[in-house]
N, C-alpha and C positions, 0 to 999 in steps of 0.2 A: 573491425570496429575498435575505437579507443577504449581503454579500460576506464570504468567509472568507479566501481567499488572493488576492493580486495580485502578478503578476510583471511587471516593467517593464524591457525592453531587456536581458534576461539573456543573457550570452554566455560561452562557454568555448572556447578554441582550444588545440589540441595541435599546435604547429608550424604547418604550413599547413592543417591540418584544422580547419574551423570546426564543431566537434561540436554546439554550440548557438550560434545566430547571430542574436542580437537578438530573443529571444522575448518577446512580450507575452501575458499570460494572466490571466483572472479566473475564480476558482472560487467559486460561491456555496455557502452552507450547504445540506446536505441533498440535493444532486444527485449521483447516481452518474455519474461521468465515466470514459470509456475513452480511453486515450491509445494511439493506434495509429500504424503506419508501418512501412516496410521496415527490415530490419536496417541499422544504421548511421545511422538517421534522427536520433538524438540523444535518444531517449526516456529511457534510463537515466541518461545524463549530466544531463538536465534534473532528474530526481528527485534525483540526488546534489547538485546545486546548491541545490535547494529545501530539502532535509532537512539540509544541512550537511556532506555527505561530501566535497564539493569546494568550493574558493573560486571565485567567479566572476571573470572578467576584467573584466566590465562588467555594469551593471544592478543592480536592487534587488528584494528580496523582502519582502512585507508579509504578516503574519498578523493578521487582525482589526484592520487599520489600523496596527499597530505594525511598524516595520522590524526584520527579523531577519536581514538580509543577512550580517552578520559574526558572528552568534551561533554558539557551538559546538553540536554535536549534542545534548548532554545538556540544554542550555538550551531548545532547540527542543522536545525531548520534554516537558519540564515545561510548556511553553506549549500543548501539545496536538497536536504534529506527530510522527507515527511512520511507519514503513515496514516492508515485508518485502522479501526479496531473491529473485533468480532461483535462487541456490544455497541449499539448505536451511540455515537459521540457527537451530538449536535447541541445547540443552545435552544431548548424548546420554547422559551418565552420570547426570544428574539424573533424578528421577522426573518423570512427567507433571505431577503437582501442583507439584513444585518449580519446573519450568519456568515455570509461571504465577505462582507466588509471587514470583519474582525481580522482574518488572516491577511487581507490586502493591506490594511492599515499597519498591521504588525510588520509586514515586509518593508513598508515605507518608514517604519519606526515612528509611528504617530499614534500610539495606543495609550499615551498618558491620560488623554481625555477623549475616549473613542467616539462619543456621541456629541461632543461639543463642537459647534461650528462646522457641521457637515456641509453647509452651504459653500464653504471654502475648499472642500475636498472633492471638487467636481471630477477630477481625473480618477480618484479612487472609486467614487460612486459609479462612474461610467464603466470602469473596468469590471466591477462587481455585476453591474447590469448586463454587460456583454456576456459574462460567464453564465448568468441566469438563462440567457437565450440559448447558449451552447448546451446547457443542461436540460433544456426543455421545460424550465420552471418559471419563465417570465410571467406567466399568468398568476403566479402565487407570490409575487414580489413583496407585498405588504401583509401577507398572511403569517401568523405565528408558525414556527417550524413544527410545533406539536400538532398542528391541525392538518399537516400533510399526511398522505397515505404512507404506509411502511415503505413501499417501493420508491416513492418520491423522496422520503427521508434518506434512503440509501443514495439516491442521486445527489442530494444536497451534501451528504457526508463526503462523497467523492469530490464534489466541487470544493469543499473546504480544504481537502487534502491537496488539491492542485492550485488553489487560489494564491498560494505563496510562490508559485512558479518554480516548483522543485525540479531538480535534475533527475532525482530518483525518488520514487514513491512506492512504499510497501502497502499492499491492500490485503487485510486479513479477513478472508472469507466474505468478499463483497456481495456474493449472491445469497448469503444466508437468509432464510426466511422468505425468499421471493418466489412468486409463482413463475411458470415458464415464460410468460410474456414479459414480466418485469425483469427476469434474469437476462433475457435476450436484449432488453433495452440497456441494462447496465453494461453488459459485455460489449455491445456496439459502441457505447459511450467511451469505454476504456480504450477501445481500438482507435476511435477518432481522436481522443485526447493525446494518445501516444504519438500520433502523427502531427496534429495541429499545434500542440504545445511542446513537442519534442521532449516529452517526459518519458523516462524509462520506468516501466512498471514491473514490480515483482508481486505476484499474486499467490497467496495461500488459499487453496481451494480444495474441497472434497468432491465436487461435482466433476466427474471425468469428462462429460460432454463439454463443459466449459473449458476445462484444461486443454483438451486436445483440439478444440476449435480456435482457441485464442492464443495459446503460447507458441513462441518460436523455439523455446528451449525449456526443458523440464529438469528440475533438481529433485531427486527423491531422497528423503531422510528416513532413517530408521534407528531407533535407540540412540539418538543424539549425534549420529554420524551421517555423512553423505553416502548413501548406498550406491547411487548412480546418477549421472547427468548426461544429457544429450538431447538431440531433436526428438520430437514426439514419436516418429516412427520407430526410432531406435529404442526409446523407453518402452513403448508398447510391446516390443518383441524381446525385451531383456528378461531372461529366464528367472533371475533372482527377484527382480521387481514384480514379475507376475506371481511368483510364489508367495512373497511376503505381503503384497499390497493389492496388486491390480487384478488378481485372479477372479474374485467375485464380481468386481465392477465390470470387467471385460466380458464375463459370461452373461451378465445382465444386459 
């Protein structure tokens, strides 16, 4: 598989805390990767460094061979790099359709007057409506996003993340707060989107059932470093991973 993202020696320190401590990582196109590890392992900080939310203290980031280490977030989005967040990140007063139109129009660079003359933006509206169908939210087209259930808001947030047609999308705990049925719906949607939209997903997740059923590859972090990486069966059997992180989860 062609290389999509490469991270070399990436580091971020907060005083004496080495949140990310010299991480090297390569992500190929098309592989669903799970990023796991105990709380405080550096997972979210690593995502922030890669997606531009934090500047690194050291190291470099490459997307499709081009260095993006110092690019601002909006430039990375235009190059095909997006993310979702642990805390819900939607526009609650906007309708479900408008939530998806915003990233679609941004990709088309037509956000200077986002709601003016939408009658002339038929292609963008049609694209957002098609994504609504794909998300299973077509029935809530004109409903304010705040009125959606928590599970449907998670689906909408996932839709916002992929509406810009990214090559690589980081999902930070997409199943957080969901019941088992909602969790299954979100995971199946991620699987479908990775195939239909050819988006490569990296998923930060604590639910090991989700991780081992969805991921093709697992990266384990601990204390700011990559402890191990490999296919699910190899990670499940890795003695140090079992000792530091997976023991209790696998016993359960």
